C-alpha positions as CSV (number, residue, x, y, z in Angstrom):
1,X,-0.3,0.3,-0.1
2,X,3.0,2.6,0.9
3,X,4.2,2.1,-2.5
4,X,0.9,2.6,-4.5
5,X,0.7,5.7,-1.9
6,X,3.7,7.1,-3.4
7,X,3.5,5.9,-6.9
8,X,-0.6,7.3,-6.9
9,X,0.5,10.5,-4.9
10,X,3.2,12.0,-6.7
11,X,0.0,11.6,-10.1
12,X,-2.4,13.2,-7.3
13,X,0.0,16.1,-6.6
14,X,0.6,16.6,-10.4
15,X,-2.7,16.4,-11.3
16,X,-3.7,19.4,-8.9
17,X,-1.1,21.4,-9.7
18,X,-2.0,21.6,-13.2
19,X,-6.2,22.2,-12.3
20,X,-4.7,25.5,-9.7
21,X,-1.7,27.1,-12.7
22,X,-4.8,29.2,-14.2
23,X,-6.1,30.7,-12.4
24,X,-2.9,31.2,-9.9
25,X,-0.7,32.0,-12.2
26,X,-4.0,35.1,-13.2
27,X,-4.0,36.0,-10.0
28,X,-0.7,35.9,-9.1
29,X,0.0,38.0,-12.7
30,X,-3.2,40.7,-12.5
31,X,-4.4,40.0,-9.1
32,X,-7.8,38.7,-10.7
33,X,-9.4,36.1,-8.8
34,X,-10.9,34.9,-12.0
35,X,-13.7,31.5,-10.5
36,X,-14.8,30.8,-13.8
37,X,-12.0,28.2,-15.0
38,X,-14.3,25.6,-13.7
39,X,-16.8,26.6,-16.7
40,X,-13.8,26.9,-19.2
41,X,-11.8,23.7,-17.9
42,X,-15.6,21.9,-18.8
43,X,-16.2,23.0,-22.2
44,X,-12.0,22.5,-23.4
45,X,-13.3,19.1,-22.7
46,X,-16.1,18.8,-24.1
47,X,-15.0,20.8,-26.9
48,X,-12.1,18.6,-27.5
49,X,-14.4,16.0,-27.3
50,X,-17.2,18.0,-30.9
51,X,-13.8,19.0,-32.8
52,X,-12.3,15.1,-32.6
53,X,-15.8,12.6,-32.8
54,X,-18.0,15.5,-35.0
55,X,-15.7,17.6,-37.6
56,X,-12.7,14.3,-37.1
57,X,-9.9,16.6,-36.4
58,X,-6.1,14.0,-35.0
59,X,-5.8,14.5,-31.7
60,X,-3.5,16.8,-31.6
61,X,-5.1,19.2,-33.4
62,X,-8.7,19.7,-31.7
63,X,-6.5,20.0,-28.5
64,X,-4.1,23.0,-29.3
65,X,-7.6,23.6,-31.0
66,X,-9.3,23.9,-27.9
67,X,-6.4,25.1,-26.0
68,X,-5.9,28.5,-27.9
69,X,-10.0,28.5,-28.5
70,X,-10.7,28.8,-24.9
71,X,-7.3,31.0,-24.8
72,X,-9.2,34.2,-26.7
73,X,-12.2,33.1,-24.1
74,X,-10.3,33.7,-21.8
75,X,-9.4,37.1,-22.8
76,X,-12.9,38.0,-24.2
77,X,-14.3,37.6,-20.7
78,X,-11.4,39.8,-19.1
79,X,-12.6,42.3,-21.9
80,X,-16.8,41.9,-21.7
81,X,-17.3,41.2,-18.0
82,X,-14.2,41.4,-15.4
83,X,-13.2,44.6,-17.3
84,X,-17.0,46.3,-15.4
85,X,-15.8,45.2,-12.1
86,X,-12.6,45.3,-12.4
87,X,-11.0,46.4,-8.8
88,X,-13.8,45.3,-6.2
89,X,-12.9,41.7,-5.8
90,X,-15.9,41.1,-4.1
91,X,-17.6,41.6,-7.9
92,X,-14.5,39.7,-10.0
93,X,-15.9,36.5,-7.8
94,X,-19.6,37.5,-7.3
95,X,-19.1,37.3,-11.8
96,X,-16.9,34.9,-12.8
97,X,-17.9,32.5,-10.3
98,X,-21.3,33.2,-11.5
99,X,-20.2,32.4,-15.7
100,X,-18.5,29.2,-14.4
101,X,-21.4,27.8,-13.0
102,X,-24.0,28.3,-15.2
103,X,-21.3,27.2,-18.8
104,X,-21.6,24.1,-16.6
105,X,-25.2,23.9,-16.6
106,X,-25.2,24.6,-19.8
107,X,-23.3,21.5,-21.0
108,X,-25.6,19.9,-17.6
109,X,-29.1,21.5,-19.2
110,X,-27.9,20.2,-23.3
111,X,-27.6,17.0,-22.7
112,X,-23.9,16.1,-22.5
113,X,-23.1,13.6,-20.2
114,X,-22.6,10.2,-19.3
115,X,-20.3,7.9,-20.6
116,X,-20.7,8.1,-24.3
117,X,-17.8,11.5,-23.8
118,X,-14.9,10.9,-23.3
119,X,-11.4,12.0,-24.7
120,X,-8.7,9.0,-26.4
121,X,-5.3,9.1,-23.9
122,X,-2.5,11.2,-25.7
123,X,-0.1,8.6,-24.3
124,X,-1.0,4.4,-24.1
125,X,1.0,2.2,-23.0
126,X,2.4,2.0,-19.5
127,X,5.1,0.8,-17.6
128,X,6.0,-0.6,-13.7
129,X,7.2,2.0,-10.8
130,X,7.7,0.3,-6.5
131,X,5.7,-2.5,-8.3
132,X,2.7,-0.3,-9.1
133,X,1.6,-0.5,-12.8
134,X,1.4,3.4,-14.3
135,X,-0.1,4.6,-17.7
136,X,1.5,6.7,-19.4
137,X,-0.9,9.2,-20.1
138,X,0.1,9.8,-15.7
139,X,3.6,10.3,-16.5
140,X,2.1,12.5,-18.9
141,X,0.9,14.9,-16.8
142,X,3.3,14.6,-14.4
143,X,5.6,15.9,-17.0
144,X,3.4,18.6,-18.2
145,X,2.7,19.7,-14.9
146,X,6.3,20.3,-14.0
147,X,7.3,21.9,-16.5
148,X,4.4,24.3,-17.5
149,X,5.3,25.4,-13.6
150,X,9.3,25.8,-14.9
151,X,7.9,28.0,-18.3
152,X,5.4,30.4,-16.3
153,X,8.7,30.8,-13.7
154,X,11.1,31.5,-16.6
155,X,8.5,33.8,-18.0
156,X,7.5,35.9,-15.3
157,X,11.1,36.4,-14.0
158,X,13.3,35.9,-17.0
159,X,11.4,37.9,-20.1
160,X,10.5,41.4,-20.4
161,X,6.6,40.6,-20.9
162,X,6.8,38.0,-17.8
163,X,8.4,40.9,-15.6
164,X,5.7,43.7,-17.0
165,X,3.1,41.1,-15.2
166,X,4.3,41.6,-12.6
167,X,5.3,45.0,-11.5
168,X,2.1,45.5,-13.2
169,X,0.3,43.5,-10.1
170,X,3.0,44.3,-7.8
171,X,2.7,48.3,-8.4
172,X,-0.7,48.8,-10.2
173,X,0.2,53.5,-10.2
174,X,4.6,52.7,-10.9
175,X,3.7,50.1,-13.3
176,X,1.6,52.7,-15.2
177,X,3.0,55.2,-14.4
178,X,5.7,53.3,-16.7
179,X,4.2,52.8,-20.5
180,X,2.7,49.6,-19.1
181,X,-2.0,49.0,-19.6
182,X,-3.0,47.3,-16.6
183,X,-6.3,46.1,-18.8
184,X,-3.6,45.1,-21.5
185,X,-2.0,43.2,-18.5
186,X,-4.8,41.4,-17.0
187,X,-6.2,40.2,-20.6
188,X,-2.5,38.1,-21.4
189,X,-2.7,37.1,-17.7
190,X,-6.2,36.2,-18.2
191,X,-6.2,34.4,-21.3
192,X,-3.2,32.2,-20.3
193,X,-5.4,31.5,-17.2
194,X,-8.0,29.2,-19.9
195,X,-4.8,28.1,-22.3
196,X,-3.0,26.0,-18.6
197,X,-6.6,25.4,-17.1
198,X,-8.1,24.4,-21.4
199,X,-4.3,21.9,-21.5
200,X,-5.3,20.3,-17.9
201,X,-8.6,19.0,-19.3
202,X,-7.2,17.5,-22.4
203,X,-4.1,15.6,-20.5
204,X,-7.2,14.4,-17.8
205,X,-10.3,13.3,-18.9
206,X,-8.8,10.9,-20.9
207,X,-7.8,9.2,-17.7
208,X,-12.6,9.3,-17.0
209,X,-15.2,10.6,-19.1
210,X,-16.4,14.7,-19.7
211,X,-18.8,14.4,-16.3
212,X,-20.2,17.8,-15.5
213,X,-19.7,17.5,-11.6
214,X,-16.4,17.3,-13.0
215,X,-16.7,21.6,-13.4
216,X,-17.7,21.5,-9.8
217,X,-14.2,18.6,-8.3
218,X,-11.9,21.0,-10.1
219,X,-13.2,24.2,-8.4
220,X,-13.3,22.7,-5.1
221,X,-10.1,21.7,-5.9
222,X,-8.0,25.0,-7.1
223,X,-10.3,26.7,-4.3
224,X,-8.8,24.6,-1.9
225,X,-5.1,24.1,-3.0
226,X,-4.8,28.4,-3.4
227,X,-6.4,28.8,-0.2
228,X,-3.8,26.1,1.8
229,X,-0.9,27.6,-0.6
230,X,-1.4,31.3,0.0
231,X,-3.3,33.4,-2.3
232,X,0.1,34.8,-3.6
233,X,3.2,32.4,-3.4
234,X,3.9,29.6,-5.6
235,X,6.4,27.6,-3.6
236,X,3.1,27.2,-0.6
237,X,0.9,26.1,-4.0
238,X,3.3,23.0,-5.6
239,X,3.8,23.0,-1.3
240,X,-0.6,22.7,-1.0
241,X,-0.4,20.4,-4.3
242,X,1.7,18.3,-2.8
243,X,0.4,17.3,0.8
244,X,-3.4,17.3,-0.8
245,X,-2.3,15.2,-3.3
246,X,-0.7,13.2,-1.2
247,X,-3.7,12.8,1.3
248,X,-6.3,12.8,-0.9
249,X,-4.4,9.0,-2.5
250,X,-3.8,7.6,1.7
251,X,-8.2,8.8,2.5
252,X,-8.7,6.7,-0.7
253,X,-6.9,4.2,-0.2
254,X,-7.6,3.4,3.8
255,X,-11.3,4.9,3.2
256,X,-12.8,5.7,0.9
257,X,-12.5,7.5,-2.7
258,X,-16.0,9.0,-1.5
259,X,-14.7,10.9,1.3
260,X,-12.1,12.5,-1.4
261,X,-14.0,15.4,-1.9
262,X,-13.9,15.6,2.2
263,X,-9.8,16.0,2.1
264,X,-10.4,19.4,0.0
265,X,-13.5,21.0,2.0
266,X,-11.4,20.5,5.2
267,X,-8.1,21.7,4.2
268,X,-10.2,24.8,2.7
269,X,-12.4,25.3,6.3
270,X,-9.0,24.2,8.4
271,X,-7.2,27.7,6.5
272,X,-9.6,30.0,6.6
273,X,-9.9,28.7,10.1
274,X,-6.3,29.2,11.2
275,X,-4.9,30.6,8.9
276,X,-5.7,32.5,7.0
277,X,-2.6,33.2,4.8
278,X,-1.6,29.8,3.7
279,X,0.9,27.6,4.6
280,X,4.2,30.4,3.3
281,X,1.8,33.4,2.0
282,X,2.1,37.1,2.7
283,X,-1.2,38.7,3.1
284,X,-2.0,39.8,6.2
285,X,-3.9,38.0,8.9
286,X,-7.6,38.2,9.7
287,X,-6.3,40.1,12.9
288,X,-3.7,43.2,11.9
289,X,-6.2,43.4,9.1
290,X,-8.7,44.6,11.1
């Protein structure tokens, strides 16, 4: 059992990292709490399925098209909706959360559900690690999650565009004085976040079926990771993914898979009650802000 937890805990941690990076990079670069990513995740899955099964796109072309279109959608969400409430975090949360829920429930209303909706694996076959059978699709998810995290770090620390976006997030007025457009910076960050979320959908959905509830699960898990790790901490995000990933697999093995969602909800409640800034967050504690 220990070997199983060790191997599959790493897979679960990589999945959490991949689904959380989109929200994290958007908030980190623009300060926007975009909670519509559950709907974007689901939209990317169904769009990829439609392109493959109805329009007969090859898998790679369908995946690339979905990621591109979701990036455009993320940019449009900011330019059409978020820009109107920009600066009021509560309104940003309400607008994007409502949009995500409306998208997911629209798919339910249109009859998108059941075992008929699934995506083919990007990498078939598998190997054994520590005596545990693990598919190449899961190994691919681990590799892509690490690669995306490293690329985002490089983008925000070593490129002029990334540094400009980061500067806008850290001090908007100074960045404006240097000629950096805050609205276009936020547009780029929303597009990048949506693209990463779509990439996560394309890689993760082949492990199961495309179901409406997966959008809600992604939203809950994304929130749990970011709350536990701290909204502005990359190190905290990675640490939270590892903790929750291994805890999820441990609970699933020792108790039941039905209890795994309680892990994420419990993490949110625990952190908000005892450490609102997260594990490595730099936000002030509640008593300091009052």
